[in-house]
C-alpha positions, 0 to 999 in steps of 0.5 A: 827238677830235683832242686824244685822237689827238694825246695818244696819238701823243705818248705813243707817241713818249715810250714809243719814246724811253724804250725806246730809252734803255733799250736804250742803257743796257742795251747800255752796261751789258753792255759795261761788265760785259764790260770790267770783269767780272774786277775786284771789281765791285759792282752799285752802281758799275754803277748809278752809272756809268750814273746810274740807281738800283739798282732801275731798273738791275735792272728794265731790265737784266732786261727787256733781257737776261733776266738780272739784272746780277749773273747776267750778270756771273757768266755773263761771268766763267764765259765768261772762265774757260773761256777761261783754263782752256784755258791749261795753266800756270794753276791753278784758284786763279789763274783764280779770282783773274783772273776776279774770284772772291775764293775758289776754292771760290766759283769752283768752285761757281759754275762747276759751277752754270753748266756742270754740271761743275767747272773741273777736269772742264771742263779735262780734257774740253777736253783730251781733245777731247770 
């Protein structure tokens, strides 16, 4: 009976350690995405950066954040683009390029999907103070 209890306790310690490592990896990945989101970032590079397989990366990232790494990357790019849209001197194409979108149509489509409005509509709304 004692051996069974010891085994259960050891298993709980291993699970907690693994859970802690997962959280640490996720926190590192989130920070990496935030720092590099405006670059042409590939998910395989993210996995390599943290010495995990792509499938494991997707699994733990989704568990920790509720998003896939790609979804999180896109949300971070949209967040950055919202900040840039408030700058009068930048065009939509320049903002798309600065936030890691290779093509303006992809940026506009992604922005509208995430916010319900186009970047131009967002810019106008923010200018009018709504």
